[in-house]
Structure formats: C-alpha cells, structure tokens
All heavy atoms as a GROMACS GRO file, in nm:
protein
  627
    1MET      N    1   0.085  -0.116  -0.001
    1MET     CA    2  -0.001   0.002   0.002
    1MET      C    3   0.091   0.126   0.004
    1MET      O    4   0.186   0.132   0.071
    1MET     CB    5  -0.090  -0.001   0.123
    1MET     CG    6  -0.189   0.108   0.124
    1MET     SD    7  -0.330   0.093   0.241
    1MET     CE    8  -0.422  -0.038   0.158
    2ASP      N    9   0.056   0.223  -0.082
    2ASP     CA   10   0.134   0.351  -0.090
    2ASP      C   11   0.092   0.433   0.030
    2ASP      O   12  -0.023   0.440   0.072
    2ASP     CB   13   0.110   0.421  -0.217
    2ASP     CG   14   0.160   0.350  -0.338
    2ASP    OD1   15   0.235   0.250  -0.316
    2ASP    OD2   16   0.136   0.391  -0.455
    3VAL      N   17   0.185   0.505   0.082
    3VAL     CA   18   0.166   0.602   0.195
    3VAL      C   19   0.203   0.742   0.144
    3VAL      O   20   0.318   0.759   0.101
    3VAL     CB   21   0.247   0.566   0.317
    3VAL    CG1   22   0.212   0.659   0.429
    3VAL    CG2   23   0.218   0.420   0.366
    4HIS      N   24   0.105   0.831   0.154
    4HIS     CA   25   0.130   0.976   0.111
    4HIS      C   26   0.119   1.063   0.228
    4HIS      O   27   0.036   1.051   0.312
    4HIS     CB   28   0.025   1.016   0.004
    4HIS     CG   29   0.028   0.944  -0.122
    4HIS    ND1   30  -0.057   0.974  -0.227
    4HIS    CD2   31   0.110   0.848  -0.173
    4HIS    CE1   32  -0.030   0.897  -0.327
    4HIS    NE2   33   0.072   0.821  -0.298
    5TYR      N   34   0.221   1.156   0.242
    5TYR     CA   35   0.220   1.251   0.350
    5TYR      C   36   0.202   1.386   0.290
    5TYR      O   37   0.256   1.422   0.190
    5TYR     CB   38   0.358   1.246   0.419
    5TYR     CG   39   0.392   1.114   0.486
    5TYR    CD1   40   0.447   1.010   0.424
    5TYR    CD2   41   0.362   1.107   0.624
    5TYR    CE1   42   0.476   0.894   0.484
    5TYR    CE2   43   0.389   0.981   0.686
    5TYR     CZ   44   0.449   0.878   0.619
    5TYR     OH   45   0.475   0.757   0.680
    6TYR      N   46   0.112   1.468   0.358
    6TYR     CA   47   0.075   1.603   0.313
    6TYR      C   48   0.096   1.702   0.417
    6TYR      O   49   0.077   1.676   0.536
    6TYR     CB   50  -0.079   1.600   0.278
    6TYR     CG   51  -0.119   1.513   0.158
    6TYR    CD1   52  -0.142   1.374   0.175
    6TYR    CD2   53  -0.124   1.564   0.032
    6TYR    CE1   54  -0.176   1.297   0.073
    6TYR    CE2   55  -0.161   1.488  -0.072
    6TYR     CZ   56  -0.182   1.351  -0.057
    6TYR     OH   57  -0.221   1.267  -0.160
    7ILE      N   58   0.128   1.824   0.379
    7ILE     CA   59   0.133   1.942   0.463
    7ILE      C   60   0.035   2.047   0.394
    7ILE      O   61   0.062   2.078   0.276
    7ILE     CB   62   0.267   2.000   0.483
    7ILE    CG1   63   0.359   1.909   0.560
    7ILE    CG2   64   0.259   2.134   0.548
    7ILE    CD1   65   0.500   1.960   0.586
    8SER      N   66  -0.067   2.089   0.462
    8SER     CA   67  -0.166   2.182   0.410
    8SER      C   68  -0.220   2.144   0.271
    8SER      O   69  -0.220   2.232   0.180
    8SER     CB   70  -0.104   2.324   0.408
    8SER     OG   71  -0.071   2.364   0.536
    9GLY      N   72  -0.245   2.014   0.257
    9GLY     CA   73  -0.304   1.968   0.127
    9GLY      C   74  -0.209   1.942   0.021
    9GLY      O   75  -0.247   1.897  -0.088
   10SER      N   76  -0.077   1.966   0.039
   10SER     CA   77   0.024   1.947  -0.070
   10SER      C   78   0.107   1.818  -0.034
   10SER      O   79   0.154   1.801   0.074
   10SER     CB   80   0.124   2.062  -0.076
   10SER     OG   81   0.055   2.181  -0.117
   11LEU      N   82   0.120   1.736  -0.138
   11LEU     CA   83   0.196   1.614  -0.120
   11LEU      C   84   0.347   1.646  -0.102
   11LEU      O   85   0.401   1.712  -0.190
   11LEU     CB   86   0.174   1.522  -0.245
   11LEU     CG   87   0.242   1.383  -0.240
   11LEU    CD1   88   0.196   1.298  -0.131
   11LEU    CD2   89   0.225   1.311  -0.377
   12ILE      N   90   0.403   1.598   0.007
   12ILE     CA   91   0.542   1.629   0.035
   12ILE      C   92   0.631   1.501   0.033
   12ILE      O   93   0.753   1.515   0.015
   12ILE     CB   94   0.563   1.700   0.168
   12ILE    CG1   95   0.509   1.614   0.283
   12ILE    CG2   96   0.499   1.840   0.166
   12ILE    CD1   97   0.575   1.643   0.413
   13TYR      N   98   0.565   1.387   0.035
   13TYR     CA   99   0.642   1.264   0.040
   13TYR      C  100   0.554   1.146   0.000
   13TYR      O  101   0.441   1.132   0.054
   13TYR     CB  102   0.698   1.231   0.176
   13TYR     CG  103   0.793   1.119   0.187
   13TYR    CD1  104   0.932   1.138   0.149
   13TYR    CD2  105   0.756   0.996   0.223
   13TYR    CE1  106   1.019   1.030   0.156
   13TYR    CE2  107   0.843   0.886   0.228
   13TYR     CZ  108   0.976   0.901   0.195
   13TYR     OH  109   1.061   0.799   0.201
   14GLU      N  110   0.602   1.064  -0.087
   14GLU     CA  111   0.530   0.948  -0.134
   14GLU      C  112   0.611   0.824  -0.114
   14GLU      O  113   0.718   0.821  -0.162
   14GLU     CB  114   0.489   0.960  -0.283
   14GLU     CG  115   0.410   0.853  -0.337
   14GLU     CD  116   0.366   0.877  -0.481
   14GLU    OE1  117   0.398   0.986  -0.540
   14GLU    OE2  118   0.301   0.784  -0.535
   15ASP      N  119   0.558   0.729  -0.037
   15ASP     CA  120   0.630   0.609  -0.005
   15ASP      C  121   0.559   0.484  -0.077
   15ASP      O  122   0.455   0.443  -0.030
   15ASP     CB  123   0.633   0.582   0.144
   15ASP     CG  124   0.720   0.471   0.183
   15ASP    OD1  125   0.791   0.408   0.099
   15ASP    OD2  126   0.724   0.440   0.305
   16LYS      N  127   0.619   0.438  -0.185
   16LYS     CA  128   0.558   0.324  -0.262
   16LYS      C  129   0.571   0.200  -0.176
   16LYS      O  130   0.680   0.168  -0.123
   16LYS     CB  131   0.627   0.304  -0.390
   16LYS     CG  132   0.615   0.418  -0.492
   16LYS     CD  133   0.475   0.417  -0.546
   16LYS     CE  134   0.464   0.522  -0.657
   16LYS     NZ  135   0.328   0.541  -0.706
   17ASP      N  136   0.461   0.128  -0.157
   17ASP     CA  137   0.465   0.000  -0.075
   17ASP      C  138   0.514   0.026   0.060
   17ASP      O  139   0.588  -0.057   0.106
   17ASP     CB  140   0.538  -0.109  -0.152
   17ASP     CG  141   0.480  -0.143  -0.291
   17ASP    OD1  142   0.352  -0.145  -0.300
   17ASP    OD2  143   0.551  -0.168  -0.378
   18GLY      N  144   0.482   0.136   0.119
   18GLY     CA  145   0.529   0.180   0.249
   18GLY      C  146   0.450   0.112   0.365
   18GLY      O  147   0.356   0.046   0.346
   19VAL      N  148   0.502   0.136   0.485
   19VAL     CA  149   0.441   0.087   0.609
   19VAL      C  150   0.367   0.212   0.669
   19VAL      O  151   0.423   0.314   0.680
   19VAL     CB  152   0.545   0.033   0.699
   19VAL    CG1  153   0.487  -0.005   0.838
   19VAL    CG2  154   0.617  -0.081   0.638
   20VAL      N  155   0.245   0.185   0.713
   20VAL     CA  156   0.167   0.294   0.779
   20VAL      C  157   0.219   0.303   0.919
   20VAL      O  158   0.211   0.204   0.997
   20VAL     CB  159   0.016   0.260   0.772
   20VAL    CG1  160  -0.061   0.367   0.850
   20VAL    CG2  161  -0.032   0.248   0.632
   21PRO      N  162   0.266   0.418   0.964
   21PRO     CA  163   0.313   0.435   1.098
   21PRO      C  164   0.207   0.425   1.202
   21PRO      O  165   0.094   0.480   1.174
   21PRO     CB  166   0.375   0.572   1.101
   21PRO     CG  167   0.322   0.644   0.993
   21PRO     CD  168   0.284   0.544   0.891
   22THR      N  169   0.224   0.354   1.309
   22THR     CA  170   0.122   0.342   1.418
   22THR      C  171   0.122   0.462   1.507
   22THR      O  172   0.222   0.539   1.518
   22THR     CB  173   0.146   0.218   1.501
   22THR    OG1  174   0.275   0.224   1.556
   22THR    CG2  175   0.135   0.094   1.414
   23PRO      N  176   0.016   0.495   1.584
   23PRO     CA  177   0.014   0.607   1.670
   23PRO      C  178   0.133   0.594   1.771
   23PRO      O  179   0.161   0.482   1.814
   23PRO     CB  180  -0.120   0.589   1.743
   23PRO     CG  181  -0.214   0.522   1.635
   23PRO     CD  182  -0.114   0.427   1.570
   24GLY      N  183   0.194   0.702   1.792
   24GLY     CA  184   0.304   0.705   1.884
   24GLY      C  185   0.441   0.688   1.813
   24GLY      O  186   0.547   0.716   1.871
   25SER      N  187   0.432   0.653   1.689
   25SER     CA  188   0.561   0.640   1.607
   25SER      C  189   0.613   0.772   1.570
   25SER      O  190   0.544   0.873   1.547
   25SER     CB  191   0.526   0.565   1.477
   25SER     OG  192   0.480   0.433   1.496
   26LYS      N  193   0.751   0.779   1.576
   26LYS     CA  194   0.817   0.894   1.529
   26LYS      C  195   0.863   0.872   1.381
   26LYS      O  196   0.913   0.770   1.345
   26LYS     CB  197   0.943   0.922   1.610
   26LYS     CG  198   1.014   1.058   1.574
   26LYS     CD  199   1.116   1.088   1.686
   26LYS     CE  200   1.039   1.146   1.805
   26LYS     NZ  201   1.122   1.222   1.899
   27VAL      N  202   0.829   0.971   1.299
   27VAL     CA  203   0.856   0.961   1.152
   27VAL      C  204   0.960   1.069   1.111
   27VAL      O  205   0.944   1.186   1.150
   27VAL     CB  206   0.724   0.974   1.071
   27VAL    CG1  207   0.759   0.977   0.924
   27VAL    CG2  208   0.625   0.871   1.101
   28VAL      N  209   1.062   1.037   1.042
   28VAL     CA  210   1.161   1.123   0.982
   28VAL      C  211   1.159   1.100   0.839
   28VAL      O  212   1.171   0.989   0.792
   28VAL     CB  213   1.300   1.099   1.038
   28VAL    CG1  214   1.400   1.195   0.973
   28VAL    CG2  215   1.304   1.117   1.193
   29LEU      N  216   1.138   1.211   0.762
   29LEU     CA  217   1.129   1.194   0.618
   29LEU      C  218   1.203   1.314   0.546
   29LEU      O  219   1.210   1.424   0.601
   29LEU     CB  220   0.988   1.176   0.566
   29LEU     CG  221   0.882   1.286   0.590
   29LEU    CD1  222   0.892   1.397   0.484
   29LEU    CD2  223   0.745   1.225   0.584
   30GLU      N  224   1.251   1.287   0.430
   30GLU     CA  225   1.313   1.386   0.344
   30GLU      C  226   1.206   1.434   0.241
   30GLU      O  227   1.160   1.348   0.164
   30GLU     CB  228   1.434   1.332   0.272
   30GLU     CG  229   1.504   1.434   0.184
   30GLU     CD  230   1.632   1.387   0.120
   30GLU    OE1  231   1.698   1.292   0.182
   30GLU    OE2  232   1.656   1.424   0.012
   31MET      N  233   1.166   1.562   0.248
   31MET     CA  234   1.060   1.609   0.162
   31MET      C  235   1.098   1.596   0.016
   31MET      O  236   1.214   1.620  -0.024
   31MET     CB  237   1.033   1.761   0.200
   31MET     CG  238   0.973   1.772   0.338
   31MET     SD  239   0.953   1.947   0.394
   31MET     CE  240   0.839   2.002   0.265
   32GLN      N  241   1.005   1.560  -0.062
   32GLN     CA  242   1.023   1.537  -0.205
   32GLN      C  243   0.976   1.660  -0.290
   32GLN      O  244   0.997   1.663  -0.411
   32GLN     CB  245   0.948   1.410  -0.254
   32GLN     CG  246   1.002   1.287  -0.191
   32GLN     CD  247   0.918   1.165  -0.214
   32GLN    OE1  248   0.802   1.176  -0.242
   32GLN    NE2  249   0.982   1.049  -0.200
   33SER      N  250   0.907   1.752  -0.222
   33SER     CA  251   0.860   1.872  -0.290
   33SER      C  252   0.858   1.992  -0.198
   33SER      O  253   0.868   1.973  -0.078
   33SER     CB  254   0.722   1.854  -0.352
   33SER     OG  255   0.630   1.820  -0.249
   34TYR      N  256   0.840   2.109  -0.250
   34TYR     CA  257   0.846   2.233  -0.166
   34TYR      C  258   0.715   2.261  -0.097
   34TYR      O  259   0.606   2.227  -0.149
   34TYR     CB  260   0.870   2.353  -0.262
   34TYR     CG  261   0.855   2.485  -0.195
   34TYR    CD1  262   0.958   2.545  -0.136
   34TYR    CD2  263   0.735   2.557  -0.202
   34TYR    CE1  264   0.946   2.666  -0.074
   34TYR    CE2  265   0.716   2.680  -0.140
   34TYR     CZ  266   0.822   2.735  -0.070
   34TYR     OH  267   0.812   2.854  -0.007
   35LYS      N  268   0.724   2.306   0.026
   35LYS     CA  269   0.602   2.349   0.095
   35LYS      C  270   0.652   2.433   0.222
   35LYS      O  271   0.753   2.399   0.291
   35LYS     CB  272   0.522   2.226   0.150
   35LYS     CG  273   0.393   2.274   0.213
   35LYS     CD  274   0.302   2.339   0.109
   35LYS     CE  275   0.171   2.381   0.168
   35LYS     NZ  276   0.083   2.443   0.075
   36LYS      N  277   0.586   2.544   0.249
   36LYS     CA  278   0.606   2.629   0.366
   36LYS      C  279   0.752   2.670   0.382
   36LYS      O  280   0.800   2.661   0.493
   36LYS     CB  281   0.549   2.565   0.487
   36LYS     CG  282   0.397   2.549   0.480
   36LYS     CD  283   0.338   2.531   0.617
   36LYS     CE  284   0.185   2.534   0.604
   36LYS     NZ  285   0.116   2.585   0.716
   37GLY      N  286   0.818   2.710   0.273
   37GLY     CA  287   0.953   2.759   0.288
   37GLY      C  288   1.060   2.649   0.294
   37GLY      O  289   1.179   2.677   0.306
   38LEU      N  290   1.021   2.521   0.281
   38LEU     CA  291   1.109   2.411   0.285
   38LEU      C  292   1.112   2.350   0.147
   38LEU      O  293   1.015   2.300   0.094
   38LEU     CB  294   1.065   2.305   0.389
   38LEU     CG  295   1.061   2.352   0.534
   38LEU    CD1  296   0.994   2.246   0.621
   38LEU    CD2  297   1.193   2.383   0.583
   39ALA      N  298   1.232   2.344   0.085
   39ALA     CA  299   1.245   2.286  -0.045
   39ALA      C  300   1.264   2.136  -0.040
   39ALA      O  301   1.289   2.082   0.069
   39ALA     CB  302   1.364   2.350  -0.120
   40ALA      N  303   1.246   2.069  -0.157
   40ALA     CA  304   1.274   1.930  -0.155
   40ALA      C  305   1.424   1.897  -0.104
   40ALA      O  306   1.507   1.977  -0.127
   40ALA     CB  307   1.268   1.874  -0.304
   41GLY      N  308   1.432   1.794  -0.028
   41GLY     CA  309   1.560   1.761   0.040
   41GLY      C  310   1.557   1.801   0.187
   41GLY      O  311   1.646   1.757   0.265
   42SER      N  312   1.470   1.890   0.224
   42SER     CA  313   1.456   1.929   0.366
   42SER      C  314   1.411   1.803   0.446
   42SER      O  315   1.342   1.716   0.391
   42SER     CB  316   1.354   2.038   0.388
   42SER     OG  317   1.391   2.156   0.332
   43ILE      N  318   1.457   1.793   0.572
   43ILE     CA  319   1.419   1.674   0.652
   43ILE      C  320   1.340   1.723   0.765
   43ILE      O  321   1.378   1.819   0.839
   43ILE     CB  322   1.549   1.601   0.700
   43ILE    CG1  323   1.625   1.544   0.579
   43ILE    CG2  324   1.515   1.488   0.790
   43ILE    CD1  325   1.762   1.486   0.609
   44ILE      N  326   1.222   1.653   0.786
   44ILE     CA  327   1.137   1.687   0.897
   44ILE      C  328   1.109   1.566   0.984
   44ILE      O  329   1.126   1.451   0.940
   44ILE     CB  330   0.999   1.748   0.850
   44ILE    CG1  331   0.924   1.646   0.766
   44ILE    CG2  332   1.023   1.882   0.770
   44ILE    CD1  333   0.777   1.685   0.739
   45GLU      N  334   1.068   1.592   1.104
   45GLU     CA  335   1.035   1.487   1.201
   45GLU      C  336   0.906   1.523   1.274
   45GLU      O  337   0.877   1.632   1.301
   45GLU     CB  338   1.153   1.480   1.302
   45GLU     CG  339   1.128   1.380   1.416
   45GLU     CD  340   1.237   1.392   1.518
   45GLU    OE1  341   1.241   1.490   1.591
   45GLU    OE2  342   1.318   1.298   1.525
   46PHE      N  343   0.826   1.412   1.295
   46PHE     CA  344   0.698   1.437   1.368
   46PHE      C  345   0.662   1.305   1.433
   46PHE      O  346   0.702   1.197   1.393
   46PHE     CB  347   0.586   1.486   1.277
   46PHE     CG  348   0.557   1.395   1.167
   46PHE    CD1  349   0.450   1.299   1.175
   46PHE    CD2  350   0.616   1.407   1.046
   46PHE    CE1  351   0.421   1.216   1.076
   46PHE    CE2  352   0.592   1.321   0.939
   46PHE     CZ  353   0.493   1.223   0.954
   47THR      N  354   0.574   1.312   1.536
   47THR     CA  355   0.524   1.192   1.600
   47THR      C  356   0.377   1.180   1.562
   47THR      O  357   0.303   1.279   1.555
   47THR     CB  358   0.535   1.207   1.754
   47THR    OG1  359   0.668   1.229   1.792
   47THR    CG2  360   0.479   1.082   1.821
   48VAL      N  361   0.341   1.060   1.534
   48VAL     CA  362   0.202   1.031   1.484
   48VAL      C  363   0.108   1.030   1.610
   48VAL      O  364   0.102   0.924   1.672
   48VAL     CB  365   0.192   0.896   1.404
   48VAL    CG1  366   0.053   0.871   1.359
   48VAL    CG2  367   0.289   0.902   1.289
   49GLU      N  368   0.056   1.140   1.644
   49GLU     CA  369  -0.032   1.142   1.757
   49GLU      C  370  -0.101   1.284   1.771
   49GLU      O  371  -0.048   1.380   1.714
   49GLU     CB  372   0.039   1.121   1.887
   49GLU     CG  373   0.144   1.224   1.921
   49GLU     CD  374   0.223   1.182   2.048
   49GLU    OE1  375   0.195   1.078   2.107
   49GLU    OE2  376   0.309   1.259   2.080
   50GLY      N  377  -0.204   1.297   1.840
   50GLY     CA  378  -0.274   1.423   1.871
   50GLY      C  379  -0.295   1.519   1.760
   50GLY      O  380  -0.334   1.482   1.653
   51GLU      N  381  -0.259   1.644   1.787
   51GLU     CA  382  -0.278   1.755   1.689
   51GLU      C  383  -0.175   1.746   1.578
   51GLU      O  384  -0.195   1.821   1.474
   51GLU     CB  385  -0.280   1.886   1.760
   51GLU     CG  386  -0.397   1.900   1.856
   51GLU     CD  387  -0.396   2.043   1.922
   51GLU    OE1  388  -0.310   2.121   1.890
   51GLU    OE2  389  -0.478   2.061   2.017
   52CYS      N  390  -0.071   1.669   1.591
   52CYS     CA  391   0.037   1.665   1.492
   52CYS      C  392  -0.022   1.606   1.364
   52CYS      O  393   0.011   1.655   1.256
   52CYS     CB  394   0.147   1.576   1.536
   52CYS     SG  395   0.268   1.551   1.418
   53CYS      N  396  -0.112   1.510   1.366
   53CYS     CA  397  -0.158   1.441   1.252
   53CYS      C  398  -0.311   1.428   1.254
   53CYS      O  399  -0.364   1.386   1.351
   53CYS     CB  400  -0.096   1.299   1.232
   53CYS     SG  401   0.087   1.305   1.217
   54GLU      N  402  -0.365   1.463   1.140
   54GLU     CA  403  -0.510   1.435   1.123
   54GLU      C  404  -0.530   1.281   1.116
   54GLU      O  405  -0.437   1.207   1.082
   54GLU     CB  406  -0.567   1.498   0.993
   54GLU     CG  407  -0.557   1.655   0.999
   54GLU     CD  408  -0.649   1.713   1.097
   54GLU    OE1  409  -0.762   1.658   1.121
   54GLU    OE2  410  -0.611   1.815   1.153
   55PRO      N  411  -0.651   1.233   1.138
   55PRO     CA  412  -0.676   1.085   1.116
   55PRO      C  413  -0.632   1.040   0.981
   55PRO      O  414  -0.652   1.115   0.879
   55PRO     CB  415  -0.819   1.069   1.139
   55PRO     CG  416  -0.868   1.183   1.220
   55PRO     CD  417  -0.774   1.300   1.180
   56ASN      N  418  -0.563   0.925   0.969
   56ASN     CA  419  -0.525   0.870   0.842
   56ASN      C  420  -0.648   0.844   0.754
   56ASN      O  421  -0.753   0.802   0.805
   56ASN     CB  422  -0.449   0.744   0.856
   56ASN     CG  423  -0.324   0.764   0.942
   56ASN    OD1  424  -0.267   0.873   0.946
   56ASN    ND2  425  -0.261   0.656   0.994
   57THR      N  426  -0.634   0.863   0.629
   57THR     CA  427  -0.740   0.829   0.528
   57THR      C  428  -0.692   0.711   0.450
   57THR      O  429  -0.586   0.712   0.382
   57THR     CB  430  -0.771   0.946   0.434
   57THR    OG1  431  -0.808   1.055   0.513
   57THR    CG2  432  -0.882   0.909   0.335
   58TYR      N  433  -0.772   0.598   0.456
   58TYR     CA  434  -0.742   0.478   0.379
   58TYR      C  435  -0.828   0.472   0.258
   58TYR      O  436  -0.948   0.458   0.270
   58TYR     CB  437  -0.759   0.353   0.468
   58TYR     CG  438  -0.669   0.339   0.585
   58TYR    CD1  439  -0.688   0.411   0.705
   58TYR    CD2  440  -0.556   0.259   0.578
   58TYR    CE1  441  -0.609   0.399   0.813
   58TYR    CE2  442  -0.467   0.248   0.685
   58TYR     CZ  443  -0.501   0.323   0.805
   58TYR     OH  444  -0.414   0.306   0.911
   59ASP      N  445  -0.775   0.480   0.136
   59ASP     CA  446  -0.846   0.461   0.014
   59ASP      C  447  -0.816   0.323  -0.042
   59ASP      O  448  -0.713   0.304  -0.112
   59ASP     CB  449  -0.817   0.573  -0.088
   59ASP     CG  450  -0.912   0.566  -0.210
   59ASP    OD1  451  -0.958   0.449  -0.233
   59ASP    OD2  452  -0.931   0.670  -0.269
   60LEU      N  453  -0.893   0.224  -0.002
   60LEU     CA  454  -0.865   0.085  -0.035
   60LEU      C  455  -0.881   0.060  -0.177
   60LEU      O  456  -0.825  -0.031  -0.230
   60LEU     CB  457  -0.952  -0.006   0.052
   60LEU     CG  458  -0.936   0.008   0.204
   60LEU    CD1  459  -1.027  -0.083   0.276
   60LEU    CD2  460  -0.790  -0.016   0.242
   61ASN      N  461  -0.964   0.142  -0.248
   61ASN     CA  462  -0.983   0.125  -0.396
   61ASN      C  463  -0.853   0.155  -0.470
   61ASN      O  464  -0.817   0.093  -0.566
   61ASN     CB  465  -1.090   0.210  -0.453
   61ASN     CG  466  -1.230   0.165  -0.390
   61ASN    OD1  467  -1.262   0.053  -0.385
   61ASN    ND2  468  -1.309   0.268  -0.346
   62LEU      N  469  -0.783   0.251  -0.418
   62LEU     CA  470  -0.653   0.294  -0.483
   62LEU      C  471  -0.532   0.242  -0.418
   62LEU      O  472  -0.424   0.248  -0.477
   62LEU     CB  473  -0.652   0.450  -0.480
   62LEU     CG  474  -0.756   0.531  -0.560
   62LEU    CD1  475  -0.734   0.679  -0.536
   62LEU    CD2  476  -0.744   0.494  -0.706
   63GLY      N  477  -0.549   0.188  -0.299
   63GLY     CA  478  -0.437   0.129  -0.231
   63GLY      C  479  -0.346   0.240  -0.174
   63GLY      O  480  -0.223   0.223  -0.175
   64ILE      N  481  -0.406   0.347  -0.125
   64ILE     CA  482  -0.325   0.462  -0.075
   64ILE      C  483  -0.374   0.501   0.067
   64ILE      O  484  -0.497   0.506   0.095
   64ILE     CB  485  -0.345   0.589  -0.163
   64ILE    CG1  486  -0.293   0.563  -0.307
   64ILE    CG2  487  -0.281   0.711  -0.108
   64ILE    CD1  488  -0.322   0.666  -0.406
   65VAL      N  489  -0.282   0.528   0.154
   65VAL     CA  490  -0.306   0.580   0.283
   65VAL      C  491  -0.252   0.723   0.281
   65VAL      O  492  -0.136   0.752   0.250
   65VAL     CB  493  -0.232   0.500   0.400
   65VAL    CG1  494  -0.253   0.566   0.533
   65VAL    CG2  495  -0.280   0.356   0.405
   66SER      N  496  -0.339   0.818   0.319
   66SER     CA  497  -0.296   0.962   0.325
   66SER      C  498  -0.285   1.010   0.467
   66SER      O  499  -0.376   0.985   0.552
   66SER     CB  500  -0.401   1.049   0.254
   66SER     OG  501  -0.409   1.007   0.117
   67ILE      N  502  -0.174   1.076   0.498
   67ILE     CA  503  -0.146   1.124   0.633
   67ILE      C  504  -0.116   1.275   0.622
   67ILE      O  505  -0.031   1.320   0.553
   67ILE     CB  506  -0.022   1.052   0.694
   67ILE    CG1  507  -0.050   0.904   0.709
   67ILE    CG2  508   0.011   1.115   0.833
   67ILE    CD1  509   0.064   0.822   0.757
   68ASP      N  510  -0.202   1.352   0.689
   68ASP     CA  511  -0.184   1.499   0.697
   68ASP      C  512  -0.101   1.535   0.818
   68ASP      O  513  -0.140   1.505   0.930
   68ASP     CB  514  -0.322   1.569   0.711
   68ASP     CG  515  -0.405   1.553   0.582
   68ASP    OD1  516  -0.344   1.566   0.467
   68ASP    OD2  517  -0.529   1.530   0.584
   69VAL      N  518   0.016   1.601   0.794
   69VAL     CA  519   0.107   1.634   0.897
   69VAL      C  520   0.072   1.781   0.930
   69VAL      O  521   0.089   1.867   0.848
   69VAL     CB  522   0.251   1.619   0.849
   69VAL    CG1  523   0.351   1.660   0.957
   69VAL    CG2  524   0.273   1.477   0.806
   70ASN      N  525   0.040   1.811   1.054
   70ASN     CA  526   0.017   1.945   1.100
   70ASN      C  527   0.126   2.008   1.174
   70ASN      O  528   0.146   2.126   1.179
   70ASN     CB  529  -0.120   1.952   1.181
   70ASN     CG  530  -0.233   1.915   1.098
   70ASN    OD1  531  -0.243   1.953   0.981
   70ASN    ND2  532  -0.336   1.847   1.158
   71GLY      N  533   0.201   1.929   1.250
   71GLY     CA  534   0.304   1.978   1.336
   71GLY      C  535   0.428   1.896   1.314
   71GLY      O  536   0.426   1.769   1.308
   72TYR      N  537   0.542   1.963   1.299
   72TYR     CA  538   0.671   1.890   1.274
   72TYR      C  539   0.785   1.979   1.318
   72TYR      O  540   0.774   2.102   1.336
   72TYR     CB  541   0.682   1.859   1.125
   72TYR     CG  542   0.668   1.975   1.034
   72TYR    CD1  543   0.781   2.051   0.996
   72TYR    CD2  544   0.544   2.012   0.984
   72TYR    CE1  545   0.763   2.167   0.921
   72TYR    CE2  546   0.529   2.126   0.897
   72TYR     CZ  547   0.643   2.193   0.870
   72TYR     OH  548   0.629   2.310   0.792
   73ASP      N  549   0.899   1.915   1.334
   73ASP     CA  550   1.026   1.985   1.355
   73ASP      C  551   1.112   1.967   1.234
   73ASP      O  552   1.111   1.866   1.170
   73ASP     CB  553   1.101   1.920   1.481
   73ASP     CG  554   1.024   1.941   1.612
   73ASP    OD1  555   0.972   2.050   1.628
   73ASP    OD2  556   1.020   1.845   1.692
   74THR      N  557   1.176   2.077   1.201
   74THR     CA  558   1.264   2.073   1.085
   74THR      C  559   1.408   2.037   1.133
   74THR      O  560   1.461   2.103   1.219
   74THR     CB  561   1.273   2.218   1.022
   74THR    OG1  562   1.142   2.256   0.989
   74THR    CG2  563   1.360   2.214   0.900
   75LEU      N  564   1.453   1.926   1.089
   75LEU     CA  565   1.594   1.880   1.123
   75LEU      C  566   1.695   1.931   1.023
   75LEU      O  567   1.810   1.956   1.065
   75LEU     CB  568   1.592   1.725   1.121
   75LEU     CG  569   1.499   1.650   1.212
   75LEU    CD1  570   1.512   1.500   1.198
   75LEU    CD2  571   1.519   1.702   1.356
   76LYS      N  572   1.655   1.947   0.896
   76LYS     CA  573   1.748   2.005   0.801
   76LYS      C  574   1.664   2.092   0.697
   76LYS      O  575   1.565   2.038   0.644
   76LYS     CB  576   1.815   1.898   0.720
   76LYS     CG  577   1.903   1.946   0.606
   76LYS     CD  578   1.960   1.832   0.529
   76LYS     CE  579   2.023   1.878   0.397
   76LYS     NZ  580   2.054   1.763   0.305
   77LYS      N  581   1.696   2.217   0.685
   77LYS     CA  582   1.625   2.308   0.599
   77LYS      C  583   1.705   2.329   0.472
   77LYS      O  584   1.818   2.372   0.469
   77LYS     CB  585   1.595   2.435   0.665
   77LYS     CG  586   1.516   2.538   0.577
   77LYS     CD  587   1.481   2.667   0.651
   77LYS     CE  588   1.393   2.746   0.559
   77LYS     NZ  589   1.340   2.867   0.630
   78VAL      N  590   1.636   2.302   0.357
   78VAL     CA  591   1.695   2.336   0.233
   78VAL      C  592   1.620   2.449   0.174
   78VAL      O  593   1.496   2.451   0.163
   78VAL     CB  594   1.686   2.213   0.131
   78VAL    CG1  595   1.731   2.253  -0.010
   78VAL    CG2  596   1.760   2.096   0.185
   79GLU      N  597   1.693   2.554   0.143
   79GLU     CA  598   1.627   2.682   0.092
   79GLU      C  599   1.588   2.657  -0.050
   79GLU      O  600   1.649   2.602  -0.126
   79GLU     CB  601   1.731   2.800   0.102
   79GLU     CG  602   1.775   2.834   0.243
   79GLU     CD  603   1.665   2.897   0.325
   79GLU    OE1  604   1.563   2.948   0.269
   79GLU    OE2  605   1.675   2.892   0.448
   80PRO      N  606   1.463   2.716  -0.088
   80PRO     CA  607   1.425   2.710  -0.226
   80PRO      C  608   1.523   2.784  -0.313
   80PRO      O  609   1.582   2.886  -0.272
   80PRO     CB  610   1.286   2.777  -0.221
   80PRO     CG  611   1.248   2.788  -0.075
   80PRO     CD  612   1.375   2.784  -0.001
   81GLU      N  613   1.535   2.738  -0.434
   81GLU     CA  614   1.620   2.807  -0.528
   81GLU      C  615   1.556   2.932  -0.578
   81GLU      O  616   1.434   2.940  -0.590
   81GLU     CB  617   1.647   2.716  -0.647
   81GLU     CG  618   1.731   2.595  -0.620
   81GLU     CD  619   1.767   2.505  -0.737
   81GLU    OE1  620   1.743   2.557  -0.851
   81GLU    OE2  621   1.804   2.397  -0.715
   82SER      N  622   1.632   3.038  -0.600
   82SER     CA  623   1.580   3.164  -0.644
   82SER      C  624   1.557   3.168  -0.792
   82SER      O  625   1.628   3.115  -0.874
   82SER     CB  626   1.676   3.277  -0.609
   82SER     OG  627   1.698   3.275  -0.467
   0.00000   0.00000   0.00000
C-alpha cells in the first residue's frame, strides 16, 4: 500500500509500498517537494499522535493511505532556489 504525506493539502512525500506508522511512532522523512519555505531535500520529524496528524485516510480502492502532517520539527532546511 502506498503512503502519502501531506502538509496543508500538498503532497510532500510518497512512499511506494510503504508501512503505515502506528500512533506514537516517530517519523523522519526527506521532503520530495516544496512546502512552507522548505524545499525538496529538507528533513522533517513528527510523532504520529494528537494534533500533529489528522486521522489517516485509507483509500482501499486505490491502495493509498494519506497522512496529513500538521506539526513537525525541521531537522534540515533546504532553501528554495531563487
């Protein structure tokens, strides 16, 4: 099943045949696209719980799990190109 991570409705990371993180899991990912001042290559970290993440959406017809990330820490910031 594919796992898609979103910030404010924008896809920032796509994990083909990924594992859905369980509540309480800490996730570290390298962003694949730009969002909120962070360019692709930026690394963020968040815990799957509470206000940090909206409830996961499972689209079984498409084989996709969508995770909306609301709160995260930036571990490495890549500036957008000018």
